[in-house]
LUMLUMZA-183288 format. One record per residue: y, x, z of N, C-alpha, C, O, CB in turn. Coordinates in pm, whole numbers, padded with zeros to 5 digits, always signed. Glycine has a CB too. Example, Ala and Ser with C-alpha at 12.3 -4.5 7.8 and 13.67 -1.06 7.14 Angstrom:
2
-00569+01319+00780-00450+01230+00780-00330+01320+00780-00332+01424+00846-00447+01131+00905
-00225+01285+00708-00106+01367+00714+00003+01290+00787+00114+01341+00804-00060+01408+00572
end
This chain:
232
-01342-00256-00864-01370-00098-00859-01342-00117-00699-01257-00186-00643-01253+00028-00966
-01433-00039-00650-01432-00061-00491-01316+00028-00450-01288+00105-00542-01582-00016-00407
-01241+00044-00344-01170+00156-00292-01150+00211-00193-01179+00168-00082-01091+00156-00307
-01105+00298-00214-01166+00461-00108-01135+00419+00039-01036+00351+00061-01053+00647-00143
-01208+00455+00128-01111+00409+00293-01062+00505+00326-01133+00606+00322-01184+00361+00437
-00914+00518+00374-00775+00568+00409-00812+00599+00571-00833+00515+00659-00634+00441+00376
-00813+00727+00582-00822+00789+00686-00640+00873+00728-00584+00966+00669-00962+00890+00652
-00600+00799+00836-00446+00834+00897-00460+00918+00983-00535+00891+01077-00364+00726+00963
-00377+01076+00979-00399+01159+01067-00264+01194+01109-00198+01276+01044-00483+01263+01024
-00215+01135+01217-00038+01179+01253-00032+01292+01346-00119+01364+01397+00060+01047+01338
+00124+01287+01355+00167+01384+01383+00184+01415+01497+00159+01316+01567+00241+01396+01335
+00237+01570+01610+00243+01527+01722+00355+01423+01796+00470+01410+01753+00236+01629+01770
+00321+01374+01876+00397+01282+01976+00445+01163+01891+00560+01119+01888+00530+01360+02051
+00320+01109+01811+00346+01042+01728+00223+00941+01744+00118+00993+01780+00371+01116+01609
+00222+00779+01718+00103+00751+01683+00084+00668+01599+00142+00696+01494+00042+00725+01762
+00012+00549+01596-00080+00509+01466+00113+00380+01426+00134+00309+01328-00325+00389+01528
+00190+00401+01531+00295+00326+01469+00400+00396+01347+00497+00340+01296+00376+00283+01589
+00351+00529+01319+00421+00611+01236+00387+00546+01127+00466+00558+01034+00395+00754+01239
+00283+00475+01107+00195+00413+00995+00213+00278+00963+00156+00236+00861+00059+00424+01024
+00300+00183+01050+00307+00014+01017+00370-00041+00904+00375-00160+00871+00378-00060+01118
+00426+00076+00837+00500-00024+00680+00363+00043+00603+00303-00036+00529+00722+00041+00582
+00326+00139+00610+00173+00123+00536+00094+00059+00581+00005+00034+00500+00098+00222+00519
+00083+00024+00661-00042-00042+00734-00008-00220+00630-00070-00269+00535-00016-00044+00975
+00094-00261+00692+00109-00343+00645+00046-00391+00506-00033-00483+00486+00206-00334+00659
+00128-00264+00379+00081-00241+00285-00030-00255+00233-00042-00288+00115+00098-00174+00278
-00172-00221+00348-00299-00197+00293-00394-00276+00353-00516-00258+00349-00336-00065+00303
-00313-00399+00431-00397-00507+00490-00518-00532+00448-00614-00545+00525-00344-00617+00483
-00527-00541+00294-00651-00524+00233-00758-00395+00254-00881-00400+00248-00615-00530+00103
-00705-00324+00272-00774-00196+00279-00839-00159+00392-00793-00200+00498-00696-00101+00254
-00955-00077+00395-01043-00029+00507-00932+00080+00556-00906+00167+00473-01212+00039+00458
-00853+00086+00696-00818+00234+00695-00825+00241+00905-00805+00169+01002-00615+00272+00589
-00869+00383+00869-00881+00451+01002-00743+00508+01072-00642+00533+01007-00977+00571+00980
-00751+00522+01188-00652+00610+01220-00677+00705+01350-00685+00666+01466-00534+00530+01235
-00686+00841+01302-00723+00937+01437-00692+00963+01538-00589+00925+01594-00724+01025+01435
-00782+01037+01581-00733+00988+01779-00689+01163+01772-00759+01263+01755-00928+00918+01957
-00618+01154+01783-00544+01345+01835-00453+01343+01923-00341+01393+01915-00451+01443+01716
-00518+01262+02047-00507+01268+02180-00588+01313+02247-00531+01297+02355-00490+01180+02225
-00712+01376+02280-00803+01381+02330-00896+01564+02335-00997+01603+02393-00856+01261+02261
-00789+01634+02235-00857+01773+02211-00747+01819+02244-00639+01762+02260-00921+01825+02071
-00784+01951+02256-00678+02072+02314-00661+02192+02170-00571+02277+02172-00770+02169+02487
-00746+02184+02069-00789+02247+01940-00785+02169+01829-00785+02047+01813-00914+02294+01945
-00781+02274+01747-00699+02175+01558-00872+02157+01530-00905+02096+01429-00562+02332+01358
-00974+02209+01617-01123+02242+01534-01172+02120+01618-01259+02055+01560-01224+02423+01556
-01130+02067+01763-01190+01973+01814-01128+01857+01728-01192+01752+01721-01177+01970+01965
-01015+01869+01667-00958+01716+01617-01059+01649+01539-01129+01549+01551-00821+01721+01519
-01032+01778+01422-01161+01708+01301-01261+01681+01370-01291+01564+01394-01228+01806+01175
-01321+01770+01407-01466+01726+01444-01492+01604+01461-01593+01538+01438-01512+01777+01554
-01353+01567+01519-01382+01422+01594-01288+01337+01463-01271+01225+01511-01302+01404+01803
-01261+01337+01409-01191+01241+01290-01332+01223+01247-01402+01123+01261-01063+01312+01159
-01369+01375+01172-01513+01386+01102-01614+01262+01156-01631+01163+01084-01587+01545+01143
-01649+01268+01226-01732+01204+01327-01735+01056+01338-01832+00982+01330-01696+01251+01448
-01558+01015+01367-01537+00852+01311-01528+00792+01182-01554+00674+01159-01427+00805+01349
-01481+00902+01073-01445+00856+00986-01563+00788+00891-01672+00772+00946-01371+00945+00942
-01550+00749+00760-01637+00684+00650-01668+00816+00589-01614+00926+00588-01560+00565+00540
-01806+00749+00528-01872+00910+00487-01796+00998+00379-01803+01120+00359-02031+00894+00417
-01710+00883+00305-01630+00958+00223-01451+00901+00248-01457+00807+00329-01698+00934+00059
-01345+00918+00220-01269+00832+00216-01131+00939+00147-01136+01049+00092-01265+00754+00368
-01030+00861+00176-00903+00936+00136-00829+01009+00263-00866+00956+00368-00799+00829+00065
-00746+01103+00278-00692+01155+00390-00576+01169+00378-00519+01247+00302-00736+01256+00429
-00528+01092+00453-00346+01064+00475-00294+01134+00573-00332+01083+00678-00296+00914+00517
-00205+01252+00599-00159+01334+00733-00079+01393+00687-00067+01459+00584-00244+01423+00812
+00023+01352+00825+00107+01383+00834+00168+01474+00957+00158+01439+01075+00140+01295+00806
+00236+01602+00911+00282+01711+01070+00174+01785+01093+00117+01854+01009+00313+01626+01236
+00135+01767+01244+00041+01780+01300-00113+01778+01217-00195+01868+01199+00066+01693+01389
-00112+01651+01182-00203+01563+01121-00214+01686+00990-00321+01692+00930-00137+01381+01087
-00139+01751+00963-00198+01810+00835-00277+01941+00851-00357+01987+00769-00085+01837+00735
-00228+02017+01025-00337+02086+01007-00480+02072+01043-00576+02142+01010-00309+02171+01044
-00473+01955+01128-00631+01884+01151-00704+01853+01003-00826+01870+00993-00617+01714+01242
-00629+01809+00893-00630+01857+00740-00705+01935+00683-00802+01898+00616-00535+01909+00705
-00666+02072+00706-00661+02153+00618-00778+02220+00729-00807+02338+00712-00508+02219+00565
-00854+02133+00859-00943+02247+00909-01104+02102+00841-01219+02140+00820-00908+02307+01157
-01066+01978+00827-01100+01868+00789-01173+01942+00638-01296+01950+00637-00966+01751+00788
-01113+01984+00539-01100+02074+00397-01208+02184+00445-01310+02207+00381-00919+02151+00356
-01181+02232+00535-01297+02393+00544-01399+02316+00559-01476+02294+00465-01289+02531+00689
-01416+02251+00708-01631+02174+00690-01628+02075+00619-01747+02046+00612-01733+02096+00843
-01563+01990+00552-01636+01924+00491-01596+01849+00383-01605+01726+00389-01684+01867+00563
-01545+01913+00267-01456+01923+00149-01503+01782+00034-01431+01708-00034-01484+02098+00073
-01657+01787+00052-01738+01693+00004-01655+01513+00074-01611+01411+00020-01918+01746+00070
-01665+01540+00155-01616+01397+00199-01536+01363+00192-01538+01243+00222-01617+01358+00285
-01392+01419+00150-01258+01348+00165-01235+01414-00007-01238+01528-00052-01131+01408+00326
-01209+01269-00074-01186+01240-00178-01092+01273-00288-01107+01320-00400-01186+01163-00158
-00933+01208-00177-00827+01262-00238-00715+01306-00089-00764+01286+00022-00766+01138-00361
-00613+01347-00095-00573+01439+00034-00431+01407+00025-00380+01421-00086-00608+01617+00027
-00357+01367+00121-00192+01337+00082-00118+01421+00247-00097+01383+00362-00148+01099+00064
-00108+01507+00195+00007+01608+00290+00127+01531+00288+00176+01498+00180+00048+01775+00224
+00184+01498+00406+00323+01500+00443+00408+01541+00547+00391+01504+00664+00350+01413+00440
+00537+01644+00497+00594+01727+00587+00516+01789+00696+00528+01786+00818+00689+01664+00638
+00432+01845+00614+00370+01988+00706+00355+02077+00598+00399+02072+00483+00204+01973+00797
+00269+02180+00671+00306+02370+00646+00170+02417+00640+00077+02361+00697+00401+02474+00795
+00162+02499+00584-00034+02535+00609-00034+02666+00679-00147+02699+00714-00150+02564+00435
+00102+02788+00724+00141+02858+00805+00067+02889+00959+00073+02773+01000+00252+02811+00806
+00003+02961+01066+00037+02931+01198+00140+02998+01218+00186+03073+01132-00055+02952+01292
+00209+02978+01370+00326+02972+01450+00363+03115+01422+00306+03222+01442+00306+02928+01609
+00480+03079+01368+00571+03270+01426+00611+03277+01554+00587+03189+01638+00743+03321+01349
+00683+03397+01577+00699+03419+01688+00815+03302+01749+00799+03235+01851+00728+03563+01691
+00923+03301+01666+01047+03183+01677+00937+03038+01757+00928+03009+01876+01132+03130+01459
+00881+02983+01656+00806+02833+01721+00735+02825+01843+00742+02740+01931+00699+02777+01633
+00649+02950+01832+00545+03003+01977+00658+02955+02081+00639+02857+02152+00498+03218+01998
+00793+03041+02085+00901+03040+02160+00980+02928+02215+01023+02914+02329+00968+03100+02103
+00994+02829+02084+01012+02742+02118+00919+02581+02188+00960+02481+02247+01068+02755+02036
+00785+02625+02143+00698+02521+02159+00698+02603+02351+00689+02538+02455+00525+02514+02024
+00707+02707+02341+00633+02730+02511+00797+02665+02604+00787+02628+02721+00579+02980+02564
+00922+02663+02536+00985+02623+02602+00963+02476+02647+00980+02441+02764+01078+02654+02556
+00913+02369+02519+00926+02236+02582+00808+02209+02700+00801+02125+02789+00915+02122+02460
+00681+02367+02642+00529+02345+02795+00647+02345+02939+00632+02281+03043+00360+02565+02819
+00762+02438+02904+00830+02465+03093+00868+02337+03103+00838+02274+03204+00991+02589+03137
+00947+02273+02992+01006+02155+03078+00929+02032+03111+00961+01940+03186+01119+02105+03014
+00803+02053+03029+00669+01940+03089+00646+02021+03240+00686+01944+03327+00478+01941+02963
+00618+02091+03275+00584+02202+03370+00688+02135+03499+00649+02098+03609+00627+02385+03301
+00840+02131+03444+00918+02086+03533+00954+01938+03572+01028+01888+03657+01009+02141+03504
+00855+01877+03454+00868+01746+03493+01007+01684+03455+01086+01624+03528+00844+01740+03636
+01017+01714+03321+01123+01707+03249+01068+01609+03107+01164+01556+03051+01177+01868+03221
+00976+01588+03063+00958+01531+02922+00958+01464+02833+00896+01467+02727+00923+01525+02896
+01100+01337+02914+01146+01325+02849+01271+01415+02790+01332+01336+02719+01143+01237+02877
+01301+01473+02789+01377+01618+02773+01336+01659+02592+01400+01660+02487+01293+01761+02914
+01185+01691+02637+01103+01735+02515+01131+01686+02374+01118+01759+02276+00970+01698+02538
+01187+01501+02366+01218+01406+02273+01342+01430+02263+01379+01385+02154+01187+01274+02299
+01413+01469+02310+01585+01452+02295+01571+01561+02228+01582+01548+02106+01706+01452+02430
+01548+01673+02270+01575+01803+02225+01457+01828+02035+01449+01929+01966+01517+01924+02394
+01406+01722+02020+01308+01698+01910+01414+01639+01765+01436+01660+01645+01177+01565+01975
+01455+01555+01879+01530+01446+01761+01610+01518+01628+01590+01497+01508+01665+01349+01849
+01720+01623+01701+01770+01689+01566+01684+01763+01466+01715+01771+01348+01865+01784+01597
+01565+01820+01520+01525+01857+01391+01411+01710+01274+01392+01706+01153+01428+02015+01438
+01375+01640+01356+01343+01538+01332+01404+01414+01226+01336+01350+01145+01337+01519+01435
+01528+01401+01247+01628+01312+01176+01718+01430+01124+01725+01549+01155+01712+01191+01278
+01786+01352+01033+01880+01414+00922+02040+01367+01077+02026+01316+01188+01872+01287+00691
+02186+01421+00994+02245+01406+01166+02262+01238+01100+02241+01144+01177+02446+01528+01243
+02294+01215+00974+02354+01076+00926+02224+00956+00979+02228+00836+00952+02382+01080+00723
+02118+01022+01055+02005+00897+01104+02054+00956+01201+02103+01041+01127+01827+00872+01075
+02094+00998+01326+02100+01040+01452+02138+00916+01551+02105+00912+01670+02200+01155+01455
+02226+00798+01473+02290+00762+01537+02208+00588+01569+02237+00494+01644+02429+00794+01475
+02119+00606+01489+02009+00495+01409+01937+00449+01505+01839+00512+01543+01903+00551+01295
+01977+00321+01565+01949+00289+01675+01766+00283+01718+01696+00350+01794+02028+00165+01682
+01736+00142+01604+01582+00174+01565+01500+00273+01561+01391+00270+01619+01562+00155+01471
+01540+00366+01494+01506+00519+01466+01456+00569+01590+01340+00582+01629+01632+00612+01419
+01574+00595+01647+01579+00690+01766+01442+00579+01901+01355+00630+01972+01807+00704+01833
+01475+00434+01889+01376+00384+02010+01231+00412+01950+01137+00442+02023+01396+00204+02054
+01222+00402+01820+01082+00456+01784+01026+00599+01816+00906+00608+01840+01073+00448+01646
+01059+00645+01817+01092+00809+01837+01026+00827+01977+00909+00856+02004+01279+00858+01841
+01123+00805+02053+01136+00780+02180+01004+00661+02241+00921+00703+02322+01295+00728+02190
+01001+00584+02215+00813+00475+02230+00699+00587+02189+00606+00616+02263+00785+00298+02065
+00719+00638+02077+00568+00714+02046+00566+00856+02135+00476+00940+02131+00550+00758+01856
+00659+00861+02196+00704+01023+02274+00609+00934+02395+00488+00949+02406+00936+01088+02319
+00673+00860+02464+00675+00782+02596+00504+00748+02609+00428+00772+02703+00790+00622+02586
+00472+00677+02463+00312+00681+02449+00214+00753+02477+00119+00729+02552+00280+00679+02361
+00243+00871+02396+00153+00999+02407+00144+01014+02514+00039+00992+02573+00185+01119+02354
+00269+01063+02582+00271+01105+02760+00285+01254+02768+00296+01315+02662+00113+01063+02856
+00286+01304+02855+00264+01483+02900+00179+01535+02921+00177+01657+02936+00305+01536+02998
+00056+01442+02929-00052+01520+02952-00132+01552+02804-00179+01661+02774-00142+01444+03062
-00134+01449+02735-00156+01452+02557-00078+01526+02502-00132+01605+02425-00135+01325+02474
+00053+01537+02513+00126+01651+02417+00094+01831+02452+00083+01928+02378+00310+01622+02441
+00084+01813+02618+00033+01985+02621-00081+02006+02576-00113+02124+02565+00020+02055+02754
-00190+01890+02531-00319+01930+02461-00279+02004+02344-00316+02117+02313-00412+01808+02420
-00151+01885+02247-00116+01924+02111-00034+02024+02110+00001+02081+02006-00062+01827+02036
+00001+02053+02219+00087+02184+02205+00009+02304+02185+00040+02388+02100+00173+02209+02326
-00134+02319+02295-00219+02412+02269-00316+02405+02153-00403+02493+02148-00279+02426+02373
-00310+02280+02030-00366+02293+01936-00285+02372+01838-00311+02462+01757-00406+02181+01904
-00189+02314+01871-00076+02405+01751-00022+02494+01764+00066+02512+01681+00027+02362+01705
-00042+02604+01878+00018+02695+01891-00081+02812+01899-00061+02933+01912+00099+02673+01986
-00234+02713+01882-00375+02838+01833-00366+02781+01695-00260+02833+01661-00578+02824+01920
-00386+02746+01643-00417+02699+01487-00437+02829+01389-00384+02940+01396-00281+02603+01422
-00516+02784+01311-00522+02960+01245-00402+02905+01076-00353+02801+01031-00784+03038+01178
-00404+03016+01046-00339+03032+00893-00431+02934+00810-00551+02925+00836-00348+03208+00823
-00381+02874+00726-00465+02801+00642-00424+02830+00514-00484+02765+00427-00466+02661+00667
-00325+02922+00469-00305+02940+00342-00415+03085+00278-00376+03157+00186-00133+02960+00333
-00534+03104+00340-00603+03184+00241-00681+03109+00243-00788+03157+00281-00642+03316+00250
-00684+02976+00213-00844+02824+00232-00794+02729+00172-00856+02624+00161-00899+02739+00407
-00601+02755+00091-00582+02661+00004-00625+02664-00124-00632+02554-00180-00476+02643+00002
-00652+02750-00179-00750+02783-00320-00910+02710-00322-00960+02668-00427-00780+02972-00326
-00967+02704-00209-01062+02631-00224-01072+02461-00206-01162+02378-00221-01133+02692-00154
-00911+02455-00161-00927+02287-00200-00904+02220-00372-00822+02241-00461-00794+02208-00101
-01028+02130-00357-01044+02070-00485-01002+01960-00513-00961+01920-00623-01149+02062-00517
-01014+01871-00354-01034+01717-00418-00798+01731-00463-00714+01818-00440-01129+01529-00221
-00793+01600-00525-00631+01591-00603-00565+01560-00444-00608+01480-00361-00597+01421-00759
-00428+01666-00431-00386+01624-00323-00221+01628-00345-00174+01734-00385-00448+01707-00207
-00155+01546-00326-00012+01473-00323+00040+01522-00214-00014+01477-00114-00005+01314-00317
+00131+01602-00194+00266+01668-00116+00410+01570-00131+00475+01540-00231+00304+01836-00196
+00422+01546-00033+00569+01463+00017+00632+01495+00124+00579+01514+00234+00559+01326+00046
+00775+01505+00093+00819+01598+00176+00990+01532+00169+01013+01474+00063+00781+01771+00118
+01113+01535+00277+01202+01484+00299+01306+01616+00269+01274+01717+00332+01189+01413+00426
+01367+01624+00224+01409+01764+00163+01552+01777+00302+01629+01874+00306+01473+01752-00060
+01558+01661+00401+01609+01701+00468+01526+01711+00627+01585+01681+00731+01716+01638+00442
+01465+01730+00625+01346+01792+00706+01358+01911+00800+01360+02019+00741+01249+01835+00613
+01370+01918+00972+01417+02012+00994+01308+02102+01021+01330+02223+01028+01507+01996+01076
+01182+02053+01040+01060+02135+01060+01010+02158+00957+01054+02271+00939+00964+02091+01136
+00947+02135+00866+00890+02205+00769+01024+02258+00678+01139+02221+00702+00778+02110+00692
+00975+02379+00535+01106+02398+00481+00999+02400+00350+00878+02381+00349+01224+02541+00535
+01108+02437+00220+01069+02395+00059+00991+02522+00022+00904+02523-00066+01216+02368-00061
+01031+02644+00103+00949+02725+00000+00799+02684+00133+00702+02749+00093+01021+02946-00040
+00767+02619+00240+00647+02615+00327+00549+02502+00175+00440+02526+00123+00693+02518+00534
+00636+02398+00151+00592+02322+00052+00570+02420-00090+00490+02352-00155+00698+02202+00037
+00590+02500-00143+00590+02556-00268+00470+02680-00213+00386+02725-00290+00763+02609-00331
+00477+02707-00119+00304+02789-00090+00197+02693-00110+00088+02723-00158+00270+02850+00086
+00237+02553-00067+00106+02476-00069+00073+02414-00225-00034+02362-00257+00119+02347+00045
+00181+02430-00306+00194+02369-00432+00174+02520-00550+00193+02513-00671+00364+02275-00434
+00143+02618-00492+00128+02732-00525-00018+02759-00498-00080+02818-00586+00222+02812-00463
-00091+02717-00368-00216+02790-00353-00302+02641-00352-00422+02649-00326-00229+02906-00200
-00264+02553-00370-00411+02392-00391-00370+02391-00581-00265+02399-00644-00340+02133-00262
-00521+02379-00618-00499+02376-00762-00440+02274-00757-00413+02219-00651-00603+02381-00859
-00410+02228-00872-00334+02081-00922-00314+02015-00829-00359+01900-00832-00401+01986-01012
-00230+02065-00695-00122+02000-00631+00009+01938-00699+00072+02002-00784-00083+02088-00547
+00049+01809-00657+00164+01726-00692+00223+01709-00605+00164+01663-00507+00151+01618-00741
+00413+01743-00591+00525+01762-00435+00610+01637-00513+00647+01614-00628+00648+01969-00396
+00620+01574-00385+00750+01464-00463+00837+01457-00323+00795+01417-00214+00682+01259-00532
+00965+01504-00353+01132+01538-00271+01145+01420-00265+01132+01341-00359+01277+01622-00344
+01183+01389-00116+01251+01237-00120+01420+01285-00038+01452+01323+00075+01128+01088-00001
+01473+01264-00134+01645+01305-00095+01709+01190+00029+01717+01068+00042+01765+01280-00272
+01748+01326+00116+01825+01248+00204+01724+01206+00343+01766+01151+00444+01881+01113+00115
+01566+01251+00315+01465+01213+00453+01465+01303+00514+01476+01413+00459+01323+01179+00446
+01456+01292+00626+01389+01354+00760+01228+01398+00757+01164+01389+00652+01402+01240+00879
+01163+01450+00894+01059+01455+00946+00962+01356+00894+00861+01391+00833+01080+01450+01067
+00996+01228+00918+00897+01102+00916+00913+01025+00782+00929+00904+00799+00929+00994+01044
+00914+01065+00662+00887+00928+00561+00869+00844+00542+00917+00764+00461+00848+00904+00513
+00747+00838+00656+00656+00685+00612+00765+00580+00714+00717+00470+00741+00427+00681+00683
+00868+00602+00755+00920+00521+00833+01076+00514+00805+01145+00413+00815+00880+00558+00964
+01109+00615+00776+01253+00657+00710+01275+00627+00581+01382+00584+00538+01280+00797+00712
+01145+00657+00494+01153+00599+00353+01031+00503+00363+00934+00526+00290+01142+00718+00221
+01030+00414+00435+00890+00355+00402+00802+00297+00272+00685+00311+00235+00891+00264+00472
+00963+00194+00200+00911+00211+00068+00877+00291-00101+00830+00256-00209+00945+00153+00063
+00935+00413-00040+00920+00483-00141+00807+00518-00082+00701+00482-00133+01016+00574-00187
+00808+00597+00040+00644+00697+00121+00533+00567+00064+00453+00613-00018+00638+00718+00387
+00517+00440+00087+00407+00329+00021+00372+00371-00108+00272+00424-00156+00463+00173+00003
+00491+00330-00156+00485+00325-00316+00423+00455-00352+00302+00437-00343+00638+00308-00395
+00452+00606-00396+00352+00706-00397+00235+00725-00314+00133+00749-00378+00406+00802-00385
+00226+00720-00194+00106+00716-00160-00034+00593-00208-00155+00613-00190+00139+00719-00033
+00032+00464-00273-00023+00344-00295-00065+00367-00458-00175+00332-00499+00085+00218-00256
+00023+00422-00535-00021+00467-00640-00092+00646-00654-00149+00679-00758+00098+00436-00721
-00078+00736-00551-00207+00806-00543-00320+00743-00528-00419+00798-00578-00210+00885-00453
-00336+00622-00461-00453+00648-00403-00527+00544-00499-00648+00571-00504-00459+00628-00236
-00489+00428-00581-00490+00396-00686-00566+00501-00806-00647+00471-00894-00364+00367-00695
-00539+00562-00790-00575+00636-00899-00718+00626-00872-00795+00554-00936-00513+00780-00913
-00746+00690-00791-00897+00737-00769-01028+00637-00847-01146+00669-00833-00920+00733-00590
end
């Protein structure tokens, strides 16, 4: 039986390195990584993803990549055979989130891009992992590789995204949701919104894991994703 190609959609300030453990496990599979560096709208990112993707594929999306995935599902649902949403949420930003993001933009405008990742670390990792040198080095390295200009494009895209909750019910592909219960960016309530809104969706909660399950709980996350992919 042929295996579905996989398209990976990463989050903000993250690179393909987010998926290193999964890519290693899937060395014999056809895996693509979506480019979220050149567009300043979620719609533009979705258009670029679809243009580069195989005709039919499994979409594995993390954080901001989930926002792109929702747009992909609105535009070309017939092309996505299976959908995994990791550490993401369906709603648009509220006032508090918009204010926080504007604060990041102000830091970049003031020439203090390095401070952005330092302010995000408490949201990315639970307290027990904030002294984990390899994890912190990875987060800082991916942010540096992303760079300030790309970060600003991603911020604009996130801030202007639409509310995807009204279209969740139209998703017919099998959906796997994964969230760490110590995620400082998404909430249990947001996962429940997706679980209730997407027909047949299945949720896996990872204890003690923050916003980056693919690297914090690499083995568990890879096993969940691989099992889900192999059901196709």
